[in-house]
C-alpha positions in Angstrom: 26.3 -8.7 18.0 26.4 -8.2 14.2 27.1 -5.3 11.9 23.9 -4.9 9.9 23.2 -2.7 6.9 19.7 -1.8 5.9 19.3 -0.7 2.3 16.4 1.8 2.1 14.6 3.8 4.9 11.1 2.9 4.0 8.7 1.7 6.8 9.9 -1.9 6.5 13.5 -0.9 6.6 13.1 1.4 9.6 10.9 -1.1 11.5 13.6 -3.8 10.9 16.3 -1.4 12.0 14.5 -0.7 15.3 14.0 -4.4 16.1 17.5 -5.4 15.2 19.0 -2.5 17.3 16.8 -3.5 20.2 18.3 -7.0 19.9 21.8 -5.5 20.3 23.0 -5.3 16.8 24.9 -2.3 15.3 22.6 -1.0 12.5 23.3 1.4 9.7 20.6 2.5 7.2 21.4 3.9 3.8 18.7 5.8 1.9 19.0 7.2 -1.6 16.6 10.1 -1.1 16.8 13.0 1.2 14.1 11.8 3.6 13.2 8.7 5.6 9.8 6.9 5.1 9.9 5.7 1.5 6.4 5.9 0.0 5.1 7.2 3.4 5.9 10.8 2.5 4.5 14.2 2.9 4.4 17.5 1.2 3.8 21.1 2.5 2.8 24.2 0.6 1.3 27.5 1.7 0.2 26.1 5.1 -1.3 23.0 3.6 0.1 19.6 4.5 -0.5 16.4 2.6 0.2 12.7 3.0 1.5 11.7 -0.4 1.5 8.0 0.3 -0.7 5.9 2.6 -3.6 7.9 4.1 -5.3 5.2 6.2 -3.8 3.3 9.1 -5.0 -0.2 9.8 -4.1 -2.9 12.3 -2.5 -0.3 14.7 -1.5 -3.0 17.2 1.1 -4.2 14.7 3.1 -1.1 15.5 2.9 -1.3 19.3 6.0 -3.4 19.8 8.1 -0.7 18.0 7.6 1.7 21.0 6.6 4.6 18.8 4.1 6.2 21.2 1.5 6.5 18.5 -2.0 7.8 19.4 -4.2 6.9 16.4 -7.7 8.2 16.2 -10.6 6.0 15.0 -12.5 7.0 11.8 -16.3 6.7 11.4 -17.0 6.2 8.7 -13.9 4.4 7.7 -14.8 5.2 4.1 -17.8 6.9 2.5 -18.8 5.1 -0.8 -20.7 7.2 -3.4 -22.1 4.9 -6.1 -23.0 5.8 -9.7 -26.7 6.1 -8.9 -26.0 8.6 -6.2 -26.4 6.1 -3.3 -24.1 6.9 -0.3 -23.0 4.1 2.0 -20.7 4.7 5.0 -18.6 1.8 6.2 -18.1 1.2 9.9 -15.7 -0.8 12.0 -18.7 -1.9 14.1 -20.1 -4.8 12.2 -23.7 -4.4 13.5 -23.6 -0.7 12.7 -22.4 -1.4 9.1 -25.1 -4.0 8.6 -27.7 -1.5 9.8 -26.4 1.1 7.3 -26.4 -1.5 4.5 -30.0 -2.4 5.3 -31.1 1.2 5.5 -29.4 2.1 2.2 -29.5 -1.0 0.1 -32.1 -3.1 1.7 -32.3 -6.1 4.1 -31.3 -8.6 1.5 -28.1 -6.8 0.8 -27.3 -6.7 4.6 -28.0 -10.5 4.7 -25.6 -11.0 1.8 -22.9 -8.9 3.4 -23.2 -10.9 6.7 -22.7 -14.1 4.8 -19.6 -12.7 3.0 -18.3 -11.4 6.3 -18.3 -14.8 7.8 -16.3 -16.1 4.9 -13.9 -13.1 5.1 -13.4 -13.8 8.8 -12.4 -17.4 8.0 -10.0 -16.1 5.3 -8.5 -13.6 7.7 -7.8 -16.1 10.5 -6.4 -18.6 8.1 -4.1 -16.0 6.5 -3.1 -14.4 9.9 -2.3 -17.7 11.5 -0.6 -19.5 8.7 0.8 -16.8 6.3 1.1 -13.2 7.5 3.1 -13.6 10.6 5.7 -16.2 9.5 8.0 -16.8 6.5 6.4 -18.7 3.7 8.4 -21.9 2.9 7.6 -25.2 1.5 7.0 -26.5 5.0 4.5 -23.8 5.9 2.6 -24.2 2.7 2.5 -28.0 3.3 1.2 -27.4 6.8 -1.5 -25.1 5.4 -2.5 -27.7 2.8 -3.1 -30.2 5.6 -5.4 -27.7 7.4 -8.3 -28.4 5.0 -10.7 -25.8 6.6 -8.2 -23.0 6.2 -7.3 -24.0 2.7 -11.0 -24.1 1.7 -11.5 -20.7 3.3 -8.7 -19.1 1.3 -10.1 -20.7 -1.9 -7.0 -21.0 -4.1 -7.9 -20.6 -7.7 -10.9 -18.4 -7.1 -10.8 -14.7 -7.8 -12.1 -11.9 -5.5 -14.6 -11.0 -8.3 -16.0 -14.5 -8.3 -16.3 -14.5 -4.5 -18.3 -11.3 -4.7 -20.6 -12.8 -7.3 -21.2 -15.9 -5.2 -22.2 -14.0 -2.1 -23.4 -10.5 -3.1 -26.5 -9.8 -5.3 -26.4 -6.0 -5.1 -24.0 -4.7 -7.8 -23.0 -1.8 -5.5 -21.7 -4.2 -2.8 -19.9 -6.1 -5.5 -18.3 -2.8 -6.5 -17.3 -2.1 -2.9 -15.6 -5.5 -2.6 -13.8 -5.1 -6.0 -12.1 -1.9 -4.7 -10.2 -3.9 -2.1 -8.2 -5.6 -4.9 -6.7 -2.3 -5.7 -5.4 -2.1 -2.1 -3.0 -4.8 -3.3 -2.4 -3.3 -6.7 -4.5 -5.9 -8.4 -7.4 -6.4 -10.9 -10.3 -7.9 -8.9 -11.1 -10.1 -11.9 -7.8 -11.9 -11.4 -6.9 -11.1 -7.8 -7.2 -14.1 -5.4 -10.3 -14.5 -3.3 -7.9 -14.5 -0.3 -7.8 -10.7 -0.6 -11.2 -10.6 1.1 -9.0 -10.6 4.2 -8.3 -6.9 3.5 -11.8 -5.5 4.0 -12.1 -7.8 7.1 -9.0 -6.4 8.6 -10.0 -2.8 7.8 -13.5 -3.1 9.2 -13.0 -5.5 12.0 -10.0 -3.7 13.5 -10.9 -0.2 12.3 -9.5 2.5 10.1 -7.4 5.1 12.0 -5.8 8.5 11.5 -2.7 10.0 13.1 -3.1 13.7 14.0 -0.8 15.7 11.8 -1.1 13.1 9.0 0.3 9.6 8.6 3.6 11.0 7.7 4.1 11.4 11.4 4.5 7.6 11.5 7.7 8.0 9.5 8.9 10.8 11.8 8.2 8.5 14.8 10.1 5.6 13.2 13.1 7.8 12.6 13.1 9.2 16.1 12.9 5.7 17.5 16.0 4.8 15.4 17.8 7.8 16.8 17.0 6.7 20.4 18.5 3.3 19.6 21.7 4.7 18.0 20.7 3.5 14.6 22.8 5.5 12.1 20.7 6.7 9.1 22.5 8.2 6.1 20.2 10.1 3.7 21.2 10.9 0.2 23.4 7.8 0.2 22.3 5.4 -2.6 23.6 1.8 -2.5 25.1 0.9 -5.9 25.8 -2.8 -5.2 25.6 -5.5 -2.6 29.0 -7.3 -2.1 28.1 -11.0 -2.1 29.1 -14.4 -3.3 27.4 -17.3 -1.4 26.9 -14.9 1.4 26.9 -11.1 1.8 30.0 -9.2 2.8 28.7 -5.6 2.8 27.5 -2.9 0.4 29.2 -0.5 -2.0 27.7 3.0 -2.1 27.4 5.2 -5.2 30.1 7.5 -3.8 32.6 4.6 -3.9 32.6 3.7 -0.2 32.6 0.0 0.8 30.8 -0.7 4.0 31.3 -4.2 5.5 28.4 -6.0 7.0 27.6 -9.4 8.5 23.9 -9.1 7.4 22.2 -6.9 4.8 18.5 -6.2 4.9 17.1 -4.9 1.6 14.1 -2.6 1.7 14.3 -1.9 -2.0 11.9 -3.5 -4.6 12.7 -7.2 -5.0 13.1 -6.9 -8.7 15.6 -4.0 -8.3 17.5 -6.0 -5.7 17.9 -9.2 -7.7 18.3 -7.5 -11.1 20.5 -4.5 -10.3 22.2 -4.8 -6.9 23.7 -8.3 -6.9 26.9 -9.2 -8.7 25.1 -12.0 -10.5 21.6 -10.8 -11.5 18.9 -13.3 -10.8 15.5 -13.5 -12.6 12.4 -13.6 -10.4 9.8 -15.9 -11.8 6.2 -14.8 -11.3 6.9 -11.1 -10.8 5.9 -10.0 -14.3 2.5 -9.1 -13.0 3.4 -5.7 -11.5 0.9 -3.8 -9.4 -1.0 -0.8 -10.5 0.3 2.7 -9.8 -1.6 5.8 -8.8 -2.2 9.3 -10.3 -2.4 11.9 -7.5 -3.8 15.4 -7.2 -2.8 17.6 -4.2 -5.5 20.3 -4.0 -5.5 23.4 -1.8 -9.2 24.1 -1.5 -11.1 27.2 -0.2 -14.1 26.7 2.0 -15.5 23.5 3.6 -17.1 20.4 2.0 -19.4 18.7 4.5 -20.5 16.1 2.0 -17.0 14.6 2.2 -16.0 12.1 4.9 -12.3 11.8 5.9 -12.1 9.2 3.1 -14.6 9.2 0.2 -14.6 7.1 -2.9 -16.7 8.0 -6.0 -17.3 5.0 -8.2 -17.7 5.0 -12.0 -20.6 3.5 -13.9 -18.4 1.0 -15.7 -15.7 -0.2 -13.3 -14.4 -2.9 -15.6 -13.5 -0.2 -18.2 -11.2 1.3 -15.6 -9.4 -2.0 -15.1 -9.2 -2.6 -18.8 -7.5 0.8 -19.2 -5.0 0.6 -16.3 -3.9 -3.0 -16.7 -4.1 -3.3 -20.5 -4.3 -6.7 -22.1 -4.0 -8.7 -25.2 -4.5 -6.4 -28.2 -4.9 -3.2 -26.1 -2.3 -1.0 -24.5 -2.7 0.4 -21.0 -3.9 4.0 -20.9 -5.3 6.6 -18.4 -8.8 5.6 -17.5 -11.3 8.1 -18.8 -13.9 7.6 -16.1 -12.1 6.1 -13.0 -13.0 5.6 -9.4 -11.8 8.7 -7.5 -10.6 8.4 -3.9 -10.6 11.7 -2.0 -8.9 12.1 1.4 -9.8 15.3 3.3 -8.7 15.2 6.9 -10.7 17.6 9.2 -7.4 18.3 11.0 -6.5 21.9 11.7 -2.8 20.9 11.6 -2.9 20.1 7.9 -4.6 23.2 6.4 -5.1 26.9 6.9 -8.3 28.1 8.6 -11.2 28.1 6.2 -9.5 25.8 3.8 -9.1 22.0 3.1 -6.2 19.9 1.9 -7.4 17.2 -0.5 -5.4 14.2 -1.6 -7.1 12.8 -4.7 -6.0 9.4 -6.0 -7.0 7.4 -9.1 -5.7 4.0 -10.2 -3.2 4.3 -13.0 -1.0 2.2 -15.1 2.7 2.1 -14.1 5.2 4.4 -15.9 7.0 2.9 -18.9 6.8 2.3 -22.7 5.6 -1.2 -23.1 2.0 -2.3 -23.7 1.2 -2.6 -20.0 2.5 0.9 -19.0 1.9 4.6 -19.8 4.7 7.2 -20.5 3.7 9.6 -17.8 6.5 11.9 -18.9 4.8 12.6 -22.2 4.5 16.4 -22.5 1.1 17.7 -21.4 -0.3 14.4 -20.2 -0.2 15.0 -16.5 -1.9 18.4 -16.9 -4.5 17.1 -19.2 -5.3 14.2 -16.9 -5.5 16.5 -13.9 -8.1 18.5 -15.7 -10.0 15.3 -16.6 -10.1 14.1 -13.0 -11.5 17.5 -11.9 -14.1 17.2 -14.6 -15.0 13.7 -13.4 -15.5 14.9 -9.9 -17.7 17.8 -11.1 -19.8 15.3 -13.1 -20.3 13.3 -9.9 -21.5 16.3 -8.0 -18.3 17.6 -6.5 -17.2 20.6 -8.6 -14.2 22.2 -6.9 -12.7 23.9 -9.9 -13.6 27.5 -8.8 -12.4 26.9 -5.2 -8.8 25.9 -6.0 -5.9 27.7 -4.4 -3.6 25.3 -6.3 -3.5 21.9 -7.9 -0.4 19.8 -8.1 0.1 16.4 -9.7 2.1 13.3 -8.7 2.4 10.7 -11.5 3.7 7.2 -11.4 6.9 8.5 -13.0 7.3 10.8 -10.0 6.9 8.0 -7.6 9.4 5.9 -9.5 12.0 8.7 -9.4 11.4 9.5 -5.7 11.4 5.9 -4.3 13.0 3.7 -6.8 9.8 1.6 -7.2 9.9 0.2 -10.8 7.4 2.1 -12.9 6.0 3.7 -9.8 4.2 0.4 -9.0 2.7 0.9 -5.5 2.9 -2.6 -4.2 5.7 -4.2 -6.3 3.8 -7.4 -7.2 0.1 -7.4 -7.9 -1.9 -9.3 -5.3 -1.4 -12.9 -4.3 0.0 -14.6 -1.3 3.3 -15.7 -2.8 5.9 -13.0 -3.0 9.7 -13.1 -2.8 10.8 -14.8 0.4 12.2 -12.7 3.3 15.3 -14.9 3.4 17.2 -14.8 0.1 19.2 -17.7 -1.3 22.3 -15.7 -0.4 23.4 -16.2 3.3 22.9 -13.1 5.3 20.7 -11.3 2.8 17.1 -10.6 3.8 14.1 -8.7 2.2 11.5 -6.5 3.8 9.0 -4.1 2.3 5.9 -4.3 0.0 7.5 -6.3 -2.7 8.4 -9.1 -0.3 6.3 -11.4 1.8 3.7 -10.8 3.2 3.0 -7.9 0.9 2.2 -4.2 0.6 0.6 -1.7 3.0 1.8 -0.3 6.3 1.0 -3.3 8.6 2.2 -5.8 6.1 5.6 -4.2 5.6 5.9 -3.9 9.4 5.2 -7.6 9.7 7.9 -8.3 7.1 10.3 -6.5 9.4 9.3 -8.6 12.3 9.7 -11.8 10.3 13.2 -10.8 9.2 14.3 -9.7 12.7 13.2 -13.1 14.1 15.0 -14.9 11.3 18.2 -13.0 11.9 17.9 -13.6 15.6 17.8 -17.4 15.0 20.3 -17.6 12.2 
């Protein structure tokens, strides 16, 4: 039995705490904010309830070993896609059904193209799942993957997601649909690796799911499970430093307390960990490419909107202009996109809105918060309000004018996310795309990393897999 401290009560940290407690360790979790869940958070106002973080649950079987008693409900469509020409395409977790919908909407050639891409995405998924996502990435595992020529060819190192779409898909609307999945990993599809085709495969092959009451109930279930296992969680208890030399000895809290530990599991951003919490800061090569952030509207809406599915995305005419804006580049600063894709979540769940109303979570891709060329100063007076109005105008131009139905409209900027969760710049996934992220086992003995900035990446199932990897490593240390 070891004394283990978990720094951060995000999903990865709580999932790690559960598995370590089940293994017989004494586990304490310190969280800087006043609530558990990290980016998986919620907000309530006037009878409306919003998920302010993830809104779609994928790979639900990943959570089964945690004993949470979840009862997810399948979504059909998983996502409704509204293209610039007005075409509407509903995705489905049943492959044959989705092909039929593509054929009916975009034509049989488009369905044939998607079937070809799907076979490639399936190969990418299985190669990633078997060789990367469930195990630590080390020189040995990468060498083993390199000898599996078929898997390596499927993953297509050096090829971008955009180039994969152009190879397989002739219809520009399907290319646009595929490009959007790069943003699931916080990346630009023009530079994101082709391996990210595993994301739509996972979403559509295993389904998109909803938890009644909102996905924030997952955070509540994780915390309750921790309580059942005698995991001690201290909220409002920021960790100021990790006590370590060649191995960890504990943590020092901001209030001055020193808590000894045999093992420390960090669920804070990897950059923050290595730059700010260790006695000898360590640079992290390859992490300059931070993920994009998000600008969010929380809308209380009168009446019903039958043209919306649970999840609906409205695409712009010039998708690349959005990526140019939010990522910046040589000779151009990042800026709010003038005509972005708009993702609307509207759960038809009576538990999240008053009768006769709807609770809308509206998300657009945004540059992270900061003052350098690749960021936007989201604290600039008037910017959040002006951009809120711009997004409402964009929705109106795309046939969804809700401005005269609003009960209220609140904003959440990347600066707000950075302040609430400690994510540098409000970057959603830490590092943008890619398979190589900071390892779960640090160079310091007894220090481990979980969460979206560490291997295998961001998103609810991935951070939960990171916790499983770490629990296994600690168990064999």
